[in-house]
C-alpha positions, 0 to 999 in steps of 0.5 A, a space after each residue: 624617369 626621376 624628376 625633381 619637384 619644382 617646389 624643391 628647386 631654390 633659386 635665391 639665397 639663403 638656400 635651405 639644405 638639411 636643416 641649414 641655411 647656406 648664404 650665397 656670398 658668405 662662407 658661413 653656415 647657420 642652422 635654420 631658425 629653431 624654437 627652443 622649448 625652454 621649459 619642459 615639464 615631462 620626460 617626453 618634452 625634455 627628451 625632445 629638447 635634448 635631441 634637438 640640442 644634440 643635433 645642433 651641437 656639431 654646429 655650435 661647439 657646445 661640449 658635454 660640460 656645458 650641457 651636463 646639467 640638462 642631460 642629468 635631468 634625463 635620469 630617473 623614472 622611465 615614464 614618459 609623462 613623469 614630471 621634470 623640473 629645470 634646475 638653475 644650472 639646467 636653465 643656464 645650459 639652455 641659455 648657452 644654447 640660445 646664445 650659441 644659436 645667435 653668435 656661433 657659426 660654422 663654414 662651408 668647406 673649400 674644395 681646394 683646401 685640405 682638412 685638419 683636425 684639432 683636439 681641444 678642451 680641458 682634460 679630461 673633457 676633450 672634444 675636437 674640431 674639423 677645420 681648414 686653414 687658408 694661408 692666403 686669407 689674412 683676416 680669418 684663415 680658419 674654416 670651422 667645418 664641424 665639432 666632434 664630441 665624445 659620448 656623454 655616458 662613456 662605456 668604460 667606468 674609467 676612461 683615460 685621456 689617451 683613450 678619449 683622444 684616440 676615440 675623437 680621432 677615430 670619430 673625426 676620421 670616420 666623419 670626414 670619410 662620410 663628408 669628403 671621402 678623404 683623410 686629414 692632412 694633419 691632426 693636432 694633439 694636446 701633448 708635448 713632443 716627448 709625451 707624444 713619442 712615448 704614447 705613440 710607442 706604448 699605447 695601443 688605443 692611440 696606435 689603432 686610431 692612427 694605424 693607417 693615417 698618412 698625414 702628420 701628427 703635430 703638437 703645435 696648433 694654428 695661431 687663432 683665438 678659437 684655439 687660444 680659448 679652447 686649447 689646454 695643454 694636457 697636464 704631465 702624468 705623475 705615474 711613473 713607469 719605473 720603480 722610484 727610490 722612495 717609500 714602499 707602501 703595501 695595501 691589502 684587504 679581506 672580505 671576511 674580516 672587513 679589514 682595510 690595511 696599509 703597511 709601510 716601513 718607517 725610513 727613519 727607524 726602520 720599524 714596520 707601521 700600519 694603518 688598519 680600518 674596518 670597511 664594509 663592502 666587497 673585497 674590491 671596495 675594501 682594498 680600494 679604500 686602503 689605496 685611497 687612504 694611502 694617497 691621502 696619508 703620503 704626499 711624498 713620492 712612494 711605491 704602491 704594492 698591492 696584491 689586487 689586480 683590480 685595484 692596481 688596474 684602477 690606480 694605473 688608469 685613474 689619473 686625469 681620467 673621465 669617471 662614469 657614474 656607477 650605481 654602487 654609491 660607495 664604489 663611486 665615491 671611492 673612485 671619484 676621491 681617487 681620481 681627484 687625489 691623483 689629478 691634484 697630486 704633485 709628487 710621482 708614484 709607482 704602482 706594482 701588482 704582486 701575486 698574493 700568498 707566494 713563498 718567494 723570498 725578499 722584502 717585497 714578499 715580506 711586506 705583502 705577508 705582513 699586510 695579509 696577516 693584519 687583514 686576517 680575522 685572527 692569527 690562525 698560526 697561533 690559534 688553538 685548533 685540534 690538528 694540522 688538517 684543520 689549520 690547513 682548512 682555515 688557512 685555505 679559507 683566507 688565502 685560497 692556496 692551491 693543493 701543492 702549496 697546502 701540502 708543502 706548508 702544513 706537511 699533509 698528503 697531496 690527497 688531503 690537500 686536494 680534498 680541501 681545495 675541492 670542497 672550497 666553494 670559492 675555488 670551484 667557481 674558477 678552478 679548471 677540471 682536474 684529472 685524478 691519478 688512474 683516470 683515462 685522459 681523453 682528447 679535447 677534439 676528434 682525431 686527437 687521441 686514439 686507444 688501440 688494442 688487439 683482442 681474440 675471438 675464437 669463432 672467427 677461426 684463422 681471422 680470430 685477431 680483432 684489431 680495434 681503435 677508438 677515438 677517445 673524444 667522439 667514441 668512434 670505433 673502427 675494428 678489423 680482423 686479421 690473421 695475426 698480431 704482428 706489426 704488418 697486420 697492425 699497420 694494415 689495420 691502422 691504414 684502414 682506420 685512417 681511411 675511415 676516420 682520419 689520421 689522429 695526432 696521438 695513439 695510445 696502446 699497451 706495451 705489446 711486441 707489435 706496438 714496441 717494435 722498431 717498424 711500428 715506430 718508423 710507421 708512426 714517424 712517417 705519418 706524423 703520429 705520436 705514440 704513447 704507451 701505458 703502464 705495463 701489466 696495467 689494463 686500466 690505462 686502456 679502459 676505453 678500448 678494453 670496454 670496446 672489446 666487450 661491446 664488439 664481442 
């Protein structure tokens, strides 16, 4: 049977358990003595050091900011023997670990007390503490159970404060389920009550983190020096969720002309003004550079209008957010500058995304159109081009209009407009398949669309009428011979086809007497089938089943 080795039985304090020391008469828990290699020379040694520190963090409360100089040294060559040299900041981080090992402690949980969780730290570097609170102990009622941290390298390029708090709550809840198999009685978050109510109503990440939470969410923290030292109230968000009665600034950029454009109307003289610069990089970088210049230029409250969904999404998430390092240095510098500008801003702002190159009326469309024109390499409307068709092609090169818009703007035929769009390499990568006029539409799945018709084969004599049905997706064929073309024979054929292939959603046929009769209409309604007819005297609308006639004969 199962036995316990005698050498593993501990009878005297301190007790060793999973790398921890448990004292008999105190509630504190300390890690076992650990020697910190404070001078790693290679990547292998540094990785082992960081791994040991990472294991100690839940008991020491060292956040990502404290250890960032040390973790940054892990970047570089992937050779395990590649040299690593500690910087002064990295040595200071190791010293903080050594100091925490000698001074900081956590506690054993009290089975009679419920568990709580508090989000602490300064925005955007949050972390959390699982704790218990004993009101009967006057000297120190706080039981610090374990610290919870976010990943040093987040998965998203921009992580908002609400997403960080939501992730901490989720991690803490899962950790408590592993430790004690229960939920928190209270979760403390660093917001004001009004801000908490708004976030709870509008933020999906926060709703999912607390979807089945049975306890209380509080904005008030217990009175203890730990929370006084580590808690910082989250700053008020300046991004407005509704438009402001303020200046409207339009931004745009072009990957072809490399122009980064800001356009606004002077509120004093009502004259349009602009700021145009040439920026190297992708279209996203060019438009992002325009937005960064806009926030540098306008300290007052303003509304930002952009036709880039990417830029609008970045600006809406950037304020007080945690930024992940990206390999594109130009993009990273712009994102970092934007986060710093928004996090230190004093006046509100509103972000609006507008669809580009629309024919709508109004001042918003006019401002966006002015920004588009300034972003062009040349004014194509006044260029000396040979014909209207070439003008339409040049316009599509910059604006990527669809075929109906080109036909309407330049008074060309629909076929010419479709030819321009179909030859554009940018549109082909994202365009949906189109069905040209005269083509036979096919079903996107089995039993979605059938074509049914009747053909004659004289050698069969009295049963020369062959009723044929074809599934336009799978090309499954069912044919049966009958003594006539009337509706009663058509219904017999379809009943047999239903038994063999299944019941379709739609049946397409010609305008023959059997298909246009009232009895056949009632038959389709009874079986829940939609009946479609083609163009009279036009066999191309039934080309699939017409070709099947030839194969059968």
